[in-house]
N, C-alpha and C positions, 0 to 999 in steps of 0.2 A: 504494500500500500504506500502510495506517495505521501510525503509530508508537505507537499506544496499546498499552500493556501489553507492550512489547518492551524488551529491553536497549538503553539509549540512550547510556550512558557508563560507562566502567570505570576505576577508579583502582587503582594499585599502590603499595604501600609500597616504597621503594627506599632502601638504605643510602647510595646516591650517585646522585641524580637526573641529574646531568650525565653520569655514566658510562652510565646506562641510555639516556639520549638518544643519546649517541654510538654506542652499540651498535645500537640499532634504526634509526638513520639509515643506518649503514653496511651492515647486513645486510638490512634489509627496505625501506629507502627511505622510512620514515615521515617526515612533516613535523612540526615542533615549534614551539611558542611558549612562551618562558620567562616565568614570573611570579615573579620573585625567584630566590634560590638554592635554595629548598626545594620548588619546584613547577615542573614542565614539562608542558604539555599536548601530546598527540599527535593526529594524524589519519592513519590508515592507508589512507585512501581509501574506507573503508566504515564504520568505527567510530571514534569519538573517545574519548579518555580522558586520563589523566594519571599522572604519577609524583610522589609526595610523599615528603619525607624521613621515613623510618620504618624499622621492622624488618620486612623481608619474611618471609613464611611459605612453607614448601615444601608440595608436594602430599602428601608422606608424613605431614605433621602435620595434614592435613585441609583445607589451603587449596584453593580451586578451582584447577583446572588449565585454563588457556586454551590452546586448540589452534589453531594457524595452519595454513593450507593451502599446499602447494607442489606444482606439477606433478611436479617431480623432487626427491628428497630429498638426493642426494649433493652438489650444488652449494650447497644451503642449509646442510647440515651443515659443509661446508668453510668457508663464510663465517662461520658461528657460531664455529667454532674460531679463525679468523683474526682475528676482532674481539674475542677475549678471553672468549668464552663457554665453558662447560664442559659437555660432553655427559655427562649423568648416567644416561641409559638409552639404550644404542645402538639402532640401527634394529632393529625387530622387526615381524613380520607379525601381523595380526589379520584376522578376517573382514571383507573390504571394503577392505583396504589395508595400509599400513605406516606406522610413525612412529618418531620419536626424541624424547627429552626433554632439555632443556638448562637451565642456570642462566646468566642474563646477569650482567654485572659488578655490577649493583645488588643481586643476590641473588634475583631472581624466577625461579621454575621455570615454563617453558612447554614446549609440544610442537609439533612440526610433523608433519603427516600428508600422505599422498598416496594416491591410488587405485592408483597404479602399483606394480609390484614394484620394490624398490630396486636390484636387480642390473643 
């Protein structure tokens, strides 16, 4: 498959890149490489990106909402809470699945969806 014209890398502003790193390592198992105190690059096994020191924006103010996939939502939601994330939109159903939205310790809002019923 060609990489031409596809999303290749994504960067997030984070109030605390080290806290963002610790959160995504703990909850999702992403790997990281630090480039100083103000930038950390990640690899989630499929997509690469980074967190730079800055002021994150939330989806409600027009920022893009990145949505991760999980086979089961409940264990991921529990891990998000245990690692210091804040659920800002509890699990809800939509045609094709269910999801919840959270804010990680660096201030970024993301979502996790599943094709399965959360019950």
